[in-house]
N, C-alpha and C positions, 0 to 999 in steps of 0.2 A: 363433759360439757354438749348437752344432749343436741343431738344432731350435728357433728361436727365430721369435718369430712380430714383425714389426715393428707397433707400435703403430696406425699407418692401417689395418693390414690385418686387424684386431680384429673388424670388423663383419661378416667373411666367415665367422667360426667362433663362430657363437651356439649357446651349447650346450654349446661344446667344451672341454675341458681345454688348455690354450697354454701356452707359456714366452715368456716377456718379459725384458727388460735394459734399463736406465735409472737416472734418477736422480730423487730424490724434490722433485715442484717445490713442491708444498703438502703438508703434513701438519695433519689435524685432528682432533681428540678428539670423539666425541659418543657422550655417557653408557659404555657397555662398548664401544664399536664405535671404531676408530681409520680414518679415511680417510686415503688417499695419493693425490695426484696427480702419477703416473709419467710422466716425459717422458723419450722418444729423439730422435733425430735426425728421425722423421716425423711426430711428435704428440704428444698428451699423452692420456692416459685416468684414471678415478676408480676406486680399488683400493681396496676394503675388506677388514679383518680383525675377522672376527664372533669374538662370546667363548664359542659352542660351539668354537673350533678352540683349545685351550689354547696348544698352543708356538707357534702363530702369531702370537697377541695380546698373551703375551708378549715377544715378539722387538718386534712392532710398537712396543709403548711404550718401548724405547731406541732406536728410529730418528729421525734429523734431518733436517731438510735437507741436500740434495745428497747423501746417500750414495748409492753406486753400490747397486744390488739387481739380482738374477737371480731373479724371481716368476714361480712357478706360479699358474696361477689356473682358475677359472671364468668364461666369458662369458657375461653376464648379461643381458639385457634390463630399461632400468630401469622403473618403476610408471611409468605413465602422468603422474601428477604431479608427477616428479620429470627428467619430459625436459629438456633443454634445446636449443631450438630454435637450429638456423645453427652451431653447434661440431661440430667433429669428434668424436665417440661420445659426445656429448651424449646419446645415446637404451641405451648400454650403461653398465654399470660391469664391472671384473674382481672376483669374490671369491674373495680370497687361499686359496690352500692350501698353499702353501711358500714361504719367504724364505729366500733364501742371499743376505748380506752379501758384496759383490765389495771394498765402501772405503768407511769411514768417511769423514765429513769433520768438520773441528773448527766450533764456532758461528760463524756468516756476521756479517760486520762492520758490516752493512748489511742491511734492509729491501730485500729481490730480487725482491716482487712487486710486479705494474703499479700497485698502488694506491698503494703504499708508495714505488714507485721514481721518486725527484726528488734527484740527485745533484749535487755540484758536478763540474764538468768533469774536476778536475784532482785527485779523489779517482775519477771512474771511470777516467783514465789512471792513476792509481797503483793501482789493480786490474783491470787491463785481462784477467788470466788470468779472473777472477771473472767481471766483469761481459758479457764475449762469452755467456754461457749466458741472459742477461736475454731476454726475448721481442723488444722493441724494440728492441734494439741487434742480435740475431740478424736482423730485420728490414733495417735496415739494409744489412747485408752480402746477404742475398740477392737486396735491390734491386738493388746493385752488381754482383753476380755476371750476374745478367740484363742490367746495362749492357754488360757486358763481352762476354758469351758472344753479344750479339746484335749487337754491334756485328763480332764475327767471322763470325758464321751472313751477314751482309746481304755482307761483301767477299768470303767464297767463292763466294758464289751470283751475283757479279755478276765472277767471273772473275780476283779480286785474290791476287797470292801472298802467301806471309805470312813472314816472314824475321825472324829477332830482331838487333836491332844491339847492337854493342858498346857495352859501358858506359865501359871506357878510350879516352879519346882523344886527341891529339897536339893538337889546339887545339880553337876554342871553335864551334859553330855559331853562334850568335845573337850572336857578340861580346860585347865588354863583359869587368869581373873579377869578376862573380858567379859564381864557378865555384869548385871542389872541388880545389886543386893534389894530385896523389898522388905520393910519390916511387916512381919506375918504375925499380927495378936503379939505377943511376947518372944517368937522365934522371928529365924533370918530364914530366909526363902528367897530363889533368883527367878526374874523371868527366863524365860525357856530360851538358851540357845538353839536347838534344836527339838524336833521331836522324835529324834533317834530312839535312845531307849524305850520309848511308850511304843512305836510301830514295832520293836523287834518284841516285844510282849504281846501286843495286838495279832502278829503276825503268827505268833506259839501258838494260838486258839482257831484264828481263820485264815489261815495258810498263804493268803494274798491280801494285802491291805495297802491302801494309799492314804493321803491325808493334804488338806491343802491349809494351812497355818501361819498367823504369824508369828515368827520369831525373833530376836533381840541380837543385837549383839552390841557389847560396849566397847569396840574398838576406838580409841582417839586418835580418828584419822579424819581428814578433809578431803579427801583426794575424790577425783571425777568418778570413783567404783564401788566407794562406802555408803552405805546406810547404817543405820542403829534398829531400825523397823524394816522387815521388808516380808512376802507374801513368800510361803517356803513350798514347793511343791514336794512333795516325799513318796515312795516306792518300797516296799520289801515283800521279799516272795520267800517260801521254802519248797523244800522239794528240789533243789536245784544241783545239778553233776558240777560245775564250773564256775568260776566268774566271769565266764565268757557269756553262760546263759543270763545274766543279769545284764550283761553288754549288749547284747542283740534284745533284747526288753527295751534299752533306753534307746538302742536306737531307732527301732520300730516305733516308741513314743514320740521322738523329734520328728520321723519323717510322717507321722500323721497330724503333726502339730503344724509343720509347712505346708503339707497338704489343704488342710483346712485355712489356714492363715490366705495363702496363696488364692483360694477359692471365695471366701466369706469378705477379704478386705481388699480385693482387688482394686478398687478406687482408693480403698486409704492409702495404699502403697505406693499408685501411680500421685495422689497429692504432694506425700510425703517424698517422691522421687526416688523411690528403694528398689532395689533389686535382692530377694531372700538368697541364701547361699543354698551353694549346690551340694546335695546328698547324694552320691554314687549309690549303683547296686549293694556294693558293700563295702563298709565304712573302713579305710586303713587301722589297721591296730598294730601300736608299736610298743615293746618295752620299754623303759624309760633311759636304758643302756643301749639299747636300739638307736632312739632319737640322739642319745649324747653325741654317738659315733657320727649317726647323719651330718647333725652340724659339725661338726668337726670337719668330715669330708667336703662338704660343700662352701662351707663360709670359712674353714679353718680356725674355726673360734672353741680352745679346748677346756668345753666344758663336763669331760667324761668324770665322775666319780663323786659329782657334786649330788645333793640329798634329794633335789628336787629342782623342776624347772622355773626358771625366772620370766620374767615378761618379753624381754627379749629371745630365751630359747623358743617359747610360743609363736610368737611371731615367726622367725625362722622355720619352725617347722611346718607352720603351716604353708610358709611359701614352698617349700621345699615339696610336701604331700600336694598343693595344688598343682604346682608342676609337673608333678611326675604319673598323678592320680586323676584329674579335673575335681577332684572333693576339694567343700571346703571347712571337712570335720577331718579328725584324725582322734582314734582314743589311746590311751598314751596308759600304762599299767606299770605293776612292779616296783612300788618304791621303798625307802628302807622302813622295813618295820615299824621302828623307834619313831619314824616323823607322823606317823598318823595314829588317830585316837584308839584306846585299846581293844577295841572289840574288830577290829579288823584281824580279818585272817591270814597268818603268816604263810609263804608257799611253803609246803613241806620238805620239797628238795633243799629249798634253800629259805629258810626260815629268816634270815636277816633282811628278806625283801618279801612285800606283802602280796594281798592278789584283790588291791586297792587299783581304782582305775579315774582317770580323769578324761572328759569329753573338750575337745580343744575345738573352737573353729574362728578364723579369723584371726586368730593370733591371741586368744581369750580364751580363758576355763568357761565352759556354760553347765558342768555339770561334773557328780561327782561322787563315787558308789563302789561299788566291789563285792567280794565276799566277806562275810561277818564269822566270829569265829560261834558256833553252838555246842561246844562242848563245856560243861561245866566248871571243871576240874583246870582245862585250858583258862577258861577268863576269868578264875580266880588266882591263878597264875599271873596273867596279867595287869589286873586289878594291884596286884602286890609290885609289880616291877612298874608299873606307872604310878605309885606312890599316891592310891586313890582309897579312901576310908570304903570298905565296903558295906558297911550300915547306910552310907549315904546313897548307894543304887540297891539296895536291898532287894525290892519289889522286883527290879530289872534282873538280880541274879536269880531270885527265884522261879524264876520262870524256865530256866536252863535247868535245874534240877529234874526237869519231868518230862522228857524227850523232846528236845526240839531239832527239828532236821535240818541237813545242811540248808544256808539259807543266806540271803544278799540283799541287796537294794540301792538307792539312789537317790540323789536329792539337787533341784536347782532353782533360783529364785527367778520369780515373777519378773522382779524390775530388771534385774540384770538379762536375762532373755529377753526382754520388749529392747531394753537398750540396742543390744547385739544387732535383730535384727533389722531394726530403723537405721542402724548406723548413728544413732544420738552419740554427742558429744559430753553427756552427764548424765549420773544415772537418775539424778532429781527432775530430770525430762521426763523419767516413766514411772515418776512416783508421784497419785495425785496429791497426797500431802507429805510428803518428805520431812522423815525425824535424821536428824545430824548432830553433832556434838555443838553445831551453830543453830540448828534451828527447832523448834516446837510450834507450826505454825507462823510465829514470829520469829525472827531473828533473836540472839540471844545474846551476841555479840557482833564486833563491827569487819568480824571478817567475811572476806567474800570466798566465793567459788572460781 
């Protein structure tokens, strides 16, 4: 729009007549005056229609919430007694001289104000196109944007090559039956569960790589932590000495993400009432068996010998580590080899345990990764033990015939991280357009969340 000023820049135009455009966020009638809080993508400002401007005040009486307007007005300083400290444009207001209605809006189906906004999740998702305008919802996705952007920034700064993995695959990376099968002309194919096999191929050529990809999980779950479509952030790196090299890059990646969210999203965190988790100078690291021993010693609950952690284990080890070290994060490594995918590297000294790892924070898994097998013969042995068809991962296996260095990587979901950073109750709050077994935009059945 020609000559338009964004609301965030009004402070630089005191005593000038300007053009803004946006939505009516709040409307108030006060005596013979009408006040609007106008909103655009950069912020909000109070605008006032005065009774001495007859045409403007008559128009203002008809305008309602969410109408899209072009407004011409004078930028005035507020009287000292009306200044609102600590908010954008709290010391100025716009005196409206002309209004052009760009689009009218129907009456809103519910209160969109911060004070009145307390909807059931199903109502939110059924009205997604409208509630995305609400400040708290926008704050969630502004944080998620920073998570993804800062991940990409950190990778680029550290010489990782970005690629896009295919969404249609001939086989599954993780094994199991929880995949979406698709008709691919006269063949069967699958929506990818993970870019894992492809990122290992790319790593074998580019040494360091990462991707930001949609992945699909056909898990028949309606829990607060499951979606069928997520954004997966994946990393792979060659020429490592140990799985701890992968751990260290994962730790620094999250340290950078936390720093960027704290800096770039301070106002959003304040609006949501959120304090970010604490990452100490060095994140505590324990083997699965050490974790189980700690839980036994502190809580008297004997999970020693179990093949994996369960949600209670993850909550309890988080509480123990927080009390002992002040860290909200803890790495756990050394899981039974057969409990992880075929490509995870077994510990040479204890082959029944692998060199896979998880990052736990505030009682929830945030990230998985570890060292991978880089020896072709060892991979082929695992393919056989895991009961896989080598022809379905032929391209992947071919890469390992030709000099692949020791390597590893990790991955995490953008929605899961957003949910945990912001203490959201349901992962669907962190998905702009969530897909699950009950919903594709609209609900598919009557089950609730």
